C-alpha positions in Angstrom: 16.2 -60.9 21.1 13.7 -58.3 22.3 16.2 -55.5 21.9 17.1 -56.6 18.4 13.5 -56.6 17.3 13.0 -53.1 18.7 16.1 -51.9 16.8 14.5 -52.9 13.5 13.6 -49.6 11.7 10.0 -48.8 10.6 10.1 -49.2 6.9 8.4 -46.5 4.9 5.8 -47.6 2.3 4.3 -45.3 -0.3 0.5 -45.7 -0.5 -0.3 -43.9 -3.8 1.2 -43.4 -7.3 0.4 -41.7 -10.7 2.1 -41.8 -14.0 3.8 -38.8 -15.7 3.2 -37.6 -19.3 5.8 -38.9 -21.9 9.1 -37.1 -22.1 9.5 -35.7 -25.7 13.1 -34.5 -25.3 15.8 -35.0 -22.7 16.0 -32.1 -20.2 14.7 -30.5 -17.1 10.9 -30.8 -16.4 8.7 -29.6 -13.6 5.7 -31.3 -12.0 3.1 -29.0 -10.5 1.8 -29.9 -7.0 -2.0 -29.5 -7.8 -4.6 -29.4 -5.0 -5.6 -33.0 -5.8 -2.0 -34.2 -5.5 -1.3 -32.1 -2.3 -4.1 -34.0 -0.6 -1.9 -37.0 -0.4 1.5 -35.3 0.2 3.1 -33.9 3.3 3.4 -30.1 3.4 7.1 -30.2 3.0 6.8 -32.7 0.1 9.3 -35.0 1.8 7.2 -38.1 0.9 7.3 -37.4 -2.9 9.5 -39.4 -5.2 10.0 -39.6 -9.0 10.9 -43.2 -10.1 11.8 -44.7 -13.5 10.8 -48.1 -15.0 13.2 -49.9 -12.7 11.8 -48.2 -9.6 15.0 -46.2 -9.1 14.6 -42.7 -7.6 15.2 -39.8 -9.9 16.8 -36.8 -8.1 14.6 -33.7 -8.0 14.6 -30.3 -6.2 11.6 -28.4 -4.8 11.2 -25.1 -6.6 10.3 -22.1 -4.4 6.6 -21.3 -4.4 7.1 -18.0 -6.3 9.9 -19.0 -8.5 13.3 -17.3 -8.9 13.9 -13.6 -8.6 15.8 -12.1 -11.4 18.3 -9.3 -11.0 17.1 -7.8 -14.2 14.7 -4.9 -13.8 11.7 -4.5 -16.1 8.7 -2.2 -16.5 5.2 -3.3 -15.4 2.1 -1.3 -16.4 0.0 -0.4 -13.4 -3.8 -0.5 -13.8 -5.5 2.9 -13.2 -8.5 2.3 -11.0 -9.7 5.9 -11.3 -8.8 9.1 -13.2 -10.1 12.5 -12.4 -9.4 16.0 -13.8 -10.7 19.0 -11.9 -10.2 22.7 -12.6 -6.9 22.7 -10.7 -5.6 19.2 -10.3 -5.3 15.6 -11.7 -6.1 12.7 -9.5 -4.9 9.2 -10.4 -5.6 6.1 -8.3 -3.4 3.1 -9.1 -4.2 -0.5 -8.1 -1.4 -2.8 -6.9 -2.3 -6.4 -8.0 0.7 -8.0 -6.3 1.9 -8.7 -2.8 5.1 -6.8 -3.4 6.3 -3.4 -2.2 6.4 -0.7 -4.9 8.8 2.1 -5.6 9.9 4.2 -8.5 6.7 4.9 -10.5 6.8 6.6 -13.9 4.0 8.6 -15.6 4.0 8.1 -19.3 2.6 11.4 -20.8 2.0 12.5 -24.3 5.0 14.7 -25.1 4.9 18.0 -23.1 7.5 20.3 -21.6 6.2 20.8 -18.1 7.0 21.3 -14.5 4.3 20.4 -11.9 4.1 19.7 -8.2 2.5 16.4 -7.1 2.0 14.3 -3.9 1.8 10.5 -3.4 -0.4 8.6 -0.9 -1.2 5.0 -0.3 -4.2 3.1 1.1 -5.9 -0.2 1.2 -9.6 0.7 0.6 -9.7 3.9 -1.5 -11.1 5.7 1.5 -8.3 6.2 4.1 -5.1 7.6 2.6 -1.7 7.9 4.2 1.1 10.2 2.9 4.1 8.7 1.3 5.8 11.8 -0.1 4.7 15.4 -0.5 5.9 18.2 -2.7 7.1 16.1 -5.6 8.5 18.2 -8.5 7.7 16.6 -11.8 10.4 17.9 -14.2 13.4 16.9 -16.3 11.3 14.3 -18.2 12.9 11.5 -20.4 11.5 12.2 -23.8 11.3 9.4 -26.4 9.4 9.5 -29.7 6.0 11.0 -28.8 6.0 10.1 -25.1 7.4 11.7 -21.9 8.4 9.8 -18.7 8.0 11.6 -15.5 9.7 10.1 -12.5 8.2 9.6 -9.0 10.9 8.1 -6.7 10.0 6.9 -3.2 11.0 4.2 -0.6 9.5 0.7 -1.1 6.2 0.4 0.6 3.1 -1.8 0.1 -0.5 -0.6 -0.3 -3.3 -2.0 -2.3 -3.9 1.5 -3.9 -1.6 4.5 -4.6 -3.1 8.0 -5.2 -1.2 10.6 -7.2 -2.4 14.2 -7.1 -0.9 16.6 -9.6 -1.4 20.3 -9.2 -2.2 21.9 -12.5 -2.9 25.4 -11.2 -4.2 27.4 -14.2 -2.7 25.1 -16.7 -4.4 22.4 -18.7 -4.2 18.8 -17.4 -1.5 16.4 -18.6 -2.4 13.7 -21.2 -1.4 10.7 -19.1 -1.2 7.5 -21.1 0.2 5.0 -18.6 1.6 4.5 -15.0 4.6 2.2 -15.0 6.4 0.5 -12.2 10.1 -0.5 -12.4 10.9 -3.7 -10.5 12.6 -7.1 -10.6 11.4 -9.6 -13.1 9.4 -12.4 -11.5 8.6 -15.3 -13.8 5.4 -16.1 -11.9 4.8 -12.6 -10.4 1.0 -12.9 -10.2 0.8 -16.7 -9.7 2.1 -17.3 -6.2 -1.0 -19.3 -5.2 -3.3 -22.0 -6.5 -7.0 -21.9 -5.6 -8.3 -25.0 -3.8 -11.7 -26.5 -4.6 -14.5 -24.8 -2.9 -14.6 -25.2 0.9 -17.6 -25.1 3.3 -17.9 -23.3 6.6 -20.3 -22.7 9.4 -20.2 -20.1 12.1 -21.2 -20.4 15.8 -21.5 -17.0 17.6 -21.4 -16.7 21.5 -20.7 -14.0 23.9 -17.5 -12.2 22.8 -16.4 -14.9 20.3 -17.2 -16.5 17.0 -16.1 -20.1 16.2 -15.8 -20.8 12.5 -15.4 -24.4 11.2 -13.8 -24.6 7.8 -14.0 -27.8 5.8 -12.2 -28.7 2.6 -13.2 -31.6 0.3 -9.8 -33.3 1.1 -6.6 -32.7 3.0 -5.4 -30.0 0.5 -2.5 -27.8 1.5 -3.7 -24.4 2.8 -1.4 -21.4 2.8 -3.8 -18.5 2.4 -7.4 -17.7 3.5 -9.7 -15.5 1.5 -12.3 -14.1 3.9 -15.2 -12.0 2.5 -17.0 -10.1 5.2 -20.4 -8.5 4.3 -20.8 -6.6 7.5 -20.1 -4.5 9.5 -18.4 -2.0 7.2 -15.5 -1.3 9.6 -13.9 -4.0 11.7 -10.7 -5.2 13.1 -10.6 -8.5 15.0 -8.1 -11.0 16.3 -8.4 -14.4 14.7 -6.7 -17.6 16.0 -6.4 -20.7 13.8 -6.7 -24.2 15.3 -6.2 -27.5 13.6 -8.7 -29.3 15.9 -11.6 -28.6 18.1 -10.9 -28.8 21.9 -14.6 -29.3 22.9 -15.5 -25.7 23.8 -14.4 -22.2 23.2 -13.1 -22.0 26.8 -10.9 -25.0 26.2 -9.6 -23.6 22.9 -8.6 -20.3 24.6 -6.3 -22.4 26.9 -4.5 -24.1 23.9 -1.8 -22.7 21.7 -3.0 -21.8 18.3 -1.3 -22.6 15.0 -1.1 -18.9 14.2 -2.8 -15.7 15.0 -3.7 -12.8 12.6 -5.9 -9.7 12.3 -9.1 -9.7 10.2 -9.6 -6.1 9.2 -11.7 -4.0 6.8 -8.4 -2.2 5.9 -7.2 -5.3 4.1 -8.0 -7.1 0.8 -9.4 -10.1 2.8 -6.5 -12.2 2.0 -4.5 -13.7 4.9 -1.3 -15.8 4.6 -0.9 -18.6 7.2 1.7 -21.3 7.8 0.9 -24.2 5.4 -1.4 -26.8 7.0 -3.1 -29.8 5.4 -6.0 -30.4 7.7 -9.3 -31.3 6.0 -11.1 -29.5 8.9 -9.8 -26.5 10.9 -11.1 -23.7 13.0 -11.0 -20.0 13.3 -11.8 -18.4 16.7 -12.6 -14.7 16.2 -12.5 -12.4 19.2 -15.4 -9.9 18.9 -15.1 -8.2 22.3 -18.2 -5.9 22.6 -18.8 -5.8 18.9 -21.5 -7.6 16.9 -20.3 -10.8 15.2 -18.9 -10.6 11.7 -21.3 -11.6 8.9 -19.0 -13.7 6.7 -20.2 -14.2 3.1 -17.6 -16.6 1.9 -14.3 -18.3 2.8 -12.0 -19.9 0.2 -8.5 -21.4 0.5 -5.4 -21.3 -1.6 -2.0 -23.0 -1.5 1.5 -22.0 -2.4 2.3 -22.8 -6.0 5.0 -25.5 -5.7 6.8 -27.6 -8.3 9.4 -30.3 -8.2 12.1 -30.2 -11.0 14.1 -33.1 -12.3 16.2 -34.1 -15.4 14.2 -36.7 -17.4 15.4 -38.7 -20.4 13.5 -38.9 -23.7 11.5 -42.0 -24.2 11.7 -43.3 -20.7 8.6 -43.7 -18.5 8.3 -42.1 -15.1 5.8 -42.0 -12.3 5.3 -40.4 -8.9 5.3 -42.2 -5.5 3.8 -40.5 -2.5 1.6 -40.7 0.5 3.9 -42.0 3.2 3.9 -40.6 6.8 7.3 -42.4 7.6 9.2 -41.1 4.6 12.0 -38.6 5.1 13.3 -36.0 2.6 15.8 -37.4 0.2 19.3 -36.0 0.0 20.1 -35.5 -3.8 23.3 -34.0 -5.4 21.0 -32.1 -7.8 20.4 -29.5 -5.0 24.1 -28.3 -5.4 23.4 -27.5 -9.1 20.1 -25.8 -8.8 21.6 -22.6 -10.3 22.0 -24.4 -13.6 18.3 -25.0 -14.0 16.8 -22.5 -16.5 14.0 -20.1 -15.3 11.6 -21.6 -17.8 11.0 -25.3 -17.5 8.3 -27.3 -19.3 5.5 -28.6 -17.1 4.8 -32.4 -17.2 1.2 -33.5 -16.5 0.3 -36.3 -14.2 -2.2 -39.2 -14.7 -4.9 -40.5 -12.4 -3.9 -40.9 -8.7 -4.1 -44.7 -7.8 -3.7 -46.7 -4.6 -0.6 -49.0 -4.8 -1.5 -52.7 -4.8 1.2 -54.1 -2.4 0.8 -57.7 -3.8 1.8 -56.5 -7.2 4.3 -53.8 -6.6 7.0 -53.7 -3.9 9.2 -50.6 -3.8 12.4 -50.2 -1.8 11.5 -46.9 -0.2 14.4 -46.4 2.1 18.0 -47.4 2.0 18.5 -50.5 4.2 21.9 -50.5 5.9 20.7 -52.9 8.6 20.7 -56.2 6.6 22.8 -57.9 9.4 20.0 -57.9 11.9 18.2 -61.1 10.6 21.4 -63.1 10.4 22.3 -62.0 13.9 19.0 -62.8 15.2 19.1 -66.3 13.7 22.6 -66.8 15.2 21.4 -65.6 18.6 18.5 -68.0 18.5 20.9 -70.9 17.6 23.3 -69.9 20.4 20.4 -69.8 22.9 19.2 -73.2 21.7 22.7 -74.6 22.1 23.0 -73.2 25.7 19.5 -74.4 26.6 20.3 -78.0 25.3 23.6 -78.0 27.2 22.0 -76.8 30.3 19.3 -79.5 30.0 22.0 -82.2 29.6 23.9 -81.0 32.6 20.7 -81.0 34.8 19.9 -84.6 33.6 23.5 -85.7 34.5 23.1 -84.1 37.9 19.8 -85.8 38.5 21.1 -89.3 37.5 24.2 -88.8 39.8 21.8 -87.8 42.7 19.7 -90.9 42.0 22.8 -93.1 42.1 23.9 -91.8 45.4 
């Protein structure tokens, strides 16, 4: 009996729900995982379900955080951070707003027949520059209408800024209209992350280390940290992320961290981390013999994730979530993800509510162990029969002994 009771599986139970907006036409729809929703969902979204009016699960797939990559190549205009014409050269500084590596830049110039030498460098702070390619010859332009495209080919590389220096010699400078990058089309190229509500932090400095406690309003998913350091001007420190406080810095140094990364003045201050959903977590920064960092602000962001499902017009749907025991569902729709269009309408969600168990019971997991209770009842009856038989035998033996 004890073994049978132990074999009874823990039944998952969703704790929260919210309604979905009405479906105007049958088709694929996406539901964005907002920070407020992520506070009640596991980081892998395994405890998230779409259900209809009959509480039946509706198959869905999880869209990659940054959408699908197209094989079509398109042109993106690159913002020019600074433009300078001297007596002998033209200097352009291009800002890279994405996390992607760049290659194949094009200079759009007002029509001109020219041949100039140029060089290309990259850097992250507009102060320190590193060579990418030297002695570029800008010639054989592609002429179209009143514009000329000058090609700059180089291997893919990522910097926050790119500097192009064009040698004009004794010639007049070029009339550069645009700087263009050729790359794969990304539907959500500049929207990979969602900003979480404002977080609070406090910093405790000791000899050689700084312990920074970061606290969000709720258990939002966190995939990126934005750390703004006001001083010193130049720094490079090892930072270790912990999901809990061990009681002292000495004890934390003995524990394995969630992840390690370098905080440096050569970066934009944005640091990607493995997704966590701790309301409070800690950064341990190793200062060595340097003064502690003066941190002005820390904000958190999460990957932009969506779930996509086929929904029918006129039917009502809602989400179920917040269940630590739930396992990821296995739907056939995953095999047909290639048929989902790149552009899918987003369906809004209603207010998040706690499920009242006395009014709503949901079959959260498939129950293939229905036989346990009948078996348990049969075992109890059988044990009762054996107990009764044994009692009768004992009584008979006692009467026989009394007779003798």
